[in-house]
N, C-alpha and C positions, 0 to 999 in steps of 0.2 A: 077244586083244583088249587094247589098252592100257587100264589102269585109269583111271577118270575121277574118282579121288579125289586131289585136290591140296590140299596145305597152302599152297604158294607157287607163283606163276607170275610169272616175271621178264620185264618188258618189255625189248626191244632194238630201237632204231630201225633200220628196214630199210635205211637209207642209210649205216649205219655198220658195215662188215664186222668191224671190230675188236671192237665191242660184241656183235655176233652171236656171234663166236667165244668171247668171254669168258662170255657167257650160257650157251652150250652146255656149258662146263666148270664151271659154277657149282653151288652147292648147291640150286638151284631144283628143285622137283618137275617143272616144265614151263617152257618158254620161249615167249614171244610175240613173234616178229618183227613189227614194227609198221609199217603203212603209213598209219595214221590220224593221231592228234593229236600224236605225237612227231616227225612229219615235216612240214617246211614245204611249202606248196602247190607251189612250184617244184621240189621234190625228190621228189615222190610217184612219178612214173614211174620215176625212177632207183632209188628204194627197191624198187619192184615188181620191177624187173629184177635188182637185187642179191639179193633174197630168192629169186627163181627160180634164180639161179646157185648159191646156197648151200644149197638145200633138201636135196640128196642128202647133203651133208656133215653138216648139222644132224641129220637123222633117223638117220644112221648112228651117232650117239652113244647111241642108245637112249632118250634123253630125249624125252618127248612134245613135239612142236612144234605150236603153235597160232597160225598167222598171223592177224593182225587186218587185215581189209580195210577200205576206206573205206565210209562209210555210203551208203545209197541216194540221198539228195539230191545227192551229189557227182557222180553219173554215172560213177564209176570202179569201181563194185562188180564188174561182170561181168568186166572185164579183170583186176582184182586176183584174182578167184577163179580165173580161167583160169591165172594165173601160179603159183598155189600148190596146184593140184590134184595130189595125189600119193597113191599107195596107202598110204603110211605117215604121212600127215597125217590124224589121226583127228578133228580138230576145226578149224573155221574160226570166228573171232570177228568180230562186227560190232557197231558201236556205234549209239546213237541209234535203236534200234528203238522205235516208238511205238504199234504196233497189231498186231492179228492179220493184217491185210492186208500189213503190212510183212514179217512172218514168212513168209507164203505166197509173197511175191515173192522173198524170199531163198531159200526152198526151191526155187522154180522155177529160179532162176539156178544153184543148186548142181546140180540135175538136169542142166541143159544142160552145165555145165562137166564133170561126171562122164562124160556120154556122149561128149563130144569127146575126153576124155583116156583113154577106154576103161576107166574105173573103174566098178565096180558101182554102179548108182543107189541112193542111200540110204546108201552107205558113210560119207560124210563127216558127222560130227556138227556141231552148231552151238552156239556160246557167245555168246548175245546179251547186250548191256549194257542194263539197265533204268535209264534216266537222264533220262527226260523225264516231265513231269507227266502227259501223256496215257497213257504206258505204265504209270505207277504208279497210275492209277485202277483198272486191272483187270490186275494182273500175272499172276494165275493164268490168265487167258484167253490172254495172250501166250505164257506158258510151255507151255501145252497145245496150241498151234496147230500144232506139228510134232513128230513123233517124233524128229527130228534133235536136238532140244534136250536135251542131257545135262548141261550146266553152264551157269550164268548168273552175271552179275556186276551188282552195284550200282555206279553211277558217281556219286559224290558231287559231283564238281566240275561235271560237265555238268548234273546236276540243279540245283545252285545257280545256274548260269548261266541255265537255263531258267526257274527261279522268280524270278530277278532279285535274289538276295541274294549276299553274299560269304561263302564258306565260312570258318568260323573253327575254332579248336581246341576249341570247346565241343561236346562229343559229343551234347548234348541237341538240337542244331540239326537233325539228320537222323535221330534215333533212331526216331521214330515210323514214318517211311517205310521205314527199313531193316528194322524188325520186320515190316512188311507184305510186303516182298520175301522175307524168310526163311520166313514162313508159306506164301506162295504157292509157293516152291520146294519146300518139304517136301510140300505137298499134291499137287504134280505129279511128285514123284520126281526132282527136279533138284538137283544139287550146287551150292551157292551160295557165291560168292566175294565178299569185301569189296573196296572201293576201295583203291588204294594210298595210303600216307601220303606226301604230296608233300614234306614237310619231312624229307628222308631222313637228315639228320644228327641229328635230334631223336629218339633211340631211346626216350627216356622217353615221348614222345608216341605213338610206335609201340606201345609196351607197352600204353598206355591204350586205343588203338583196337582192339588185338587182344582185350583182355579184354572190351570192350563187344561186339565182334562175336561172340565165343564165347557171351556171355550171351544174345544175341539169336538164336542158332542158325546163324550163318555157319560154314562148314567150312574156310575158307582165306582168303588175302589176296594181292593183287597186290603186287609189289615193283617199284620203279623203279631200285633200286641194289643191287648184290650185298651191301653191308654190312647190308641189312635182312633177309637170308634166314635167318640162324641164329635171329634173334629170332622171325621168323614161324614157322619150322619147329618150334621148341620151343614157341611160344605156342599152336599148334594141335594139339599133342599133350597128352593128359591129364597133369596134374601128378602126380608120383610119389605125393603124398598122396592124390589122387583115386583113383588106381589101387589103392593099398593098401586104402583104405576100401571101394571097390567089391568087391574080392576078399574082404574080411572079411565083408561083407554077404552075398555069394553063398554063402560057406562056411556061414554061420549058417543061411541059408535052406535049403540042401541038407541040413543036419543036423536041421532041424525035422521033427516028425512030419508025415507026409503028410495032406493034407486041411485043414490050417490055412490060413485065408485071409490071415492077417497074424500077425506076431510082434513082440515088443518087444525091441529090441536097444539097450541102454544109453539108454533113454528115447526112442528113435526107432522109429516104427511102420514096419515093413518089410512091404510088400505088393507086388502084381504090378507096378504102375507104377514103383516104385522099383527092382525087380529088372530091369525092361527098361532103365532108365537105367544100371544097373551093368553090364549085359551090353554096352551100347553103349560104355561107357568102356573096358572090357577089350578089346573088339574093335578100337577105335580105337588103343589102345596097342600092340596086336599088329600092326596094319597099318603103322604108321609107326615107323621106327627113326631116331632123331636121330643124325646123324653129327657 
């Protein structure tokens, strides 16, 4: 089974074969051939067909391929799903999910597409974007609505549009709702990804967004340009200082007499919650190797 642990997912417009090929050879943990917002309305059917033609080549790279189909209100979802149904496509992404009912409808469409393609029903996972006020009232219910949901994403720009404000570089603007998404994802066992930084030349801004996302519990971030990937991949790995500190704490804990509920390590109280944090840091460092 393809791991569902991604630091970076790179968008590639489906109507741009050159960008699809570059994405497949990039440093991204996974790629997202897109039929939705990065493709103009008049090009959407062409993007669908282009992705269909490229799927075998894309999945052959071994990099996880996560096509993003058009949202339910467009009326294009079923045809998009049929085009990308493939035994080596582990996830399909869809935006503007607003309710449990939306998730159930998407699940139904996936079942139909799998049956027509001769793929085991339930094989294809789902990556929904939580980016509407309605979805963000009860994100935990949305994420628990289907066992297909293995990864989710927060969409800052669509959320801003839905709420009627202009997204700025002030991270406080969406921090409260992002925290809500991260908590809901953790509660439902779903890997959670942050919105892309759309100012792709502003790497200092990207660094800030990554630090905020990590602080809130996000596990990775979308990219819209390959130049963002190294920053994202490194940003969602534990810093060397974090790993060294976690290892030192674990070593001290293991040396301590059994039966102690806590110990003092250079003025820091070490107990079970801190040990769990350290174990997670070490496991994450072992999972991802920055190239």
